[in-house]
C-alpha positions in Angstrom: -12.7 -3.6 -7.6 -9.1 -3.4 -8.4 -7.1 -0.2 -8.6 -4.3 -1.1 -10.4 -1.9 2.1 -11.1 0.6 1.6 -13.8 3.9 4.1 -12.8 4.6 6.7 -15.0 7.8 7.3 -17.3 9.9 8.9 -13.9 8.4 6.0 -11.5 9.2 2.6 -10.5 6.7 1.6 -8.0 3.5 0.3 -9.0 0.1 -0.1 -6.4 -2.3 -2.5 -6.7 -5.6 -2.1 -4.2 -8.3 -4.8 -3.9 -11.1 -3.9 -2.1 -14.5 -5.6 -0.6 -17.9 -5.0 -1.9 -18.8 -2.4 0.6 -14.8 -0.4 0.7 -14.4 -1.3 4.2 -11.6 -3.5 3.5 -9.0 -3.4 1.3 -5.6 -5.2 0.6 -3.0 -3.6 -0.9 0.2 -4.6 -3.2 3.0 -2.4 -3.3 5.5 -3.2 -6.4 8.8 -2.1 -7.7 10.0 -2.4 -10.8 13.8 -1.9 -9.8 15.8 -3.0 -7.1 17.1 -0.1 -4.9 19.5 0.4 -2.6 17.2 2.6 -0.4 14.5 3.2 1.8 11.4 4.5 0.1 8.2 5.5 1.6 5.1 5.5 -0.4 1.9 6.9 1.0 -1.3 7.0 -1.3 -5.3 7.2 -0.8 -7.3 4.5 -1.0 -11.1 4.6 -1.7 -12.0 3.3 2.1 -13.8 5.5 4.4 -12.4 8.5 5.2 -13.6 9.0 8.5 -12.9 5.4 10.1 -9.7 4.2 12.1 -8.3 1.0 9.9 -5.7 -1.6 11.4 -3.3 -2.0 8.9 -1.2 -5.3 9.1 2.0 -5.4 7.4 2.6 -8.8 6.0 6.2 -8.6 5.3 7.0 -7.1 8.6 4.3 -8.8 10.4 3.5 -5.4 12.2 0.2 -3.8 13.0 -0.6 0.2 12.7 -3.6 2.0 13.3 -4.6 4.4 10.5 -6.9 7.2 11.2 -8.8 7.5 7.5 -8.2 6.5 4.0 -4.2 7.3 3.3 -2.0 4.4 3.7 1.7 4.2 3.6 3.7 1.4 2.7 7.7 1.2 3.0 10.1 -0.5 0.6 13.5 -1.6 2.8 17.0 -1.8 0.6 16.8 -3.9 -1.6 12.6 -5.1 -1.1 11.0 -5.0 -4.1 7.3 -5.4 -2.9 5.2 -4.9 0.4 1.5 -5.9 1.1 -0.7 -5.2 4.0 -4.2 -5.5 4.7 -6.5 -3.0 5.9 
């Protein structure tokens, strides 16, 4: 299953989330439509299990973070137009 949220009139961020059949794993892409010169922290709720802990691997920074629940935060650095992670 794929979740795709097109941005509203005043939003330039587009999250796209790919889930496996059991909603226990996800791949998340975050796109910024317009390059910006500032840091963006985007926190959103996924359809992953809210009572589990996930290892979130940020492919851009090659960092791994443990996240409790189904709320994921992705960061876009100044000038960075996309980010992705695997949960």
